C-alpha positions, 0 to 999 in steps of 0.5 A: 489388459495388465499392460493397459492398467499399468499404463493408465496407473503410470499416467495418473501418477505422473499427472498427480506429481506434476499437479502437486509440484505446481505453485499453489494459487500461482504464488510467486516472488517479485523484486521489492520496489516498495522502498521508494518514496512516492506520491499518488492520488487516492480514492478511499472508501471506508464503509459509507465514507468516501474520500479523495485526496493525495497520499505521499510516502516520504520514507519508512514511517514518514507519510502524509495524506491530504484530503480534497473531499468530503467537506468535513475533511477537505483541506485537512492534512495528516502527517505521520512521522515517528509513530505520531500523527499531526494535523493541519489546515491551511498551515495551522496545526491542531489535534486530529479532528474527530471526523478524521479519526476513522481515516487516521486509523485506517491509514495507519494500517496502510502505512504499517503494511507498506513499510513492513513489506518495504523492508523485505529483500523480495516480495512474496505474493500471487499474480491475479488479473495483472496485479501482484497481491500480497496478503498479510495480517495486522492488529487491525485485521487481514489485508491485501496489498496489490501492486501493478505490473511496474511494482507500484502500489495499486490498491489496499484492501481490508475487507473486515474493516470495509476499507478500500484504497485505490491509487492512481497516477503514482509517481515514484522517486528514485530514493529507497529506504536505505537512503532514508535520511536523504529521502526525508530531507529532500521530501521535506524540502519539496513539501515546504516549497509546495506549501509556500507556493500554496499559501503564498 
């Protein structure tokens, strides 16, 4: 009986030690590919507001967001650069419209989350249903940044702000934050060509 008790105790101790050594919540580390510039179709839900458009990351702190819907935002392009935000419509610059202010605030959260993580050597998060989830906190609230199996951005959530942004057809560029000057120059040239083609 004593040997049986000892065996059971030993088995329980080994099981406990094995369980305790497993990563909590499936936490893992991934190669950081967030430093690449990219362009993506985006679907944004902010409380009852739904918007569709395209979001581009040109470099650290350099982003654009152009909206196709709703009607109050259709054709509006927001440019985030060096901590400032400008807006234009069909090539005409103006102050950010009132209808775009909530969206501007939420996009600032997205930009801060992505750019902050892009500066890290590697990404720390957890694997969940084929996605790699990175959780963090900003002045605007808690967030979850989800990446697909290729390391591309898939969605961004801030539950307390009722914000969800999903990214589809993500097209990355080879340049990284280390080559920020080259990235910005190349992206600006591409943007000017696209604008000329659209407005011409």
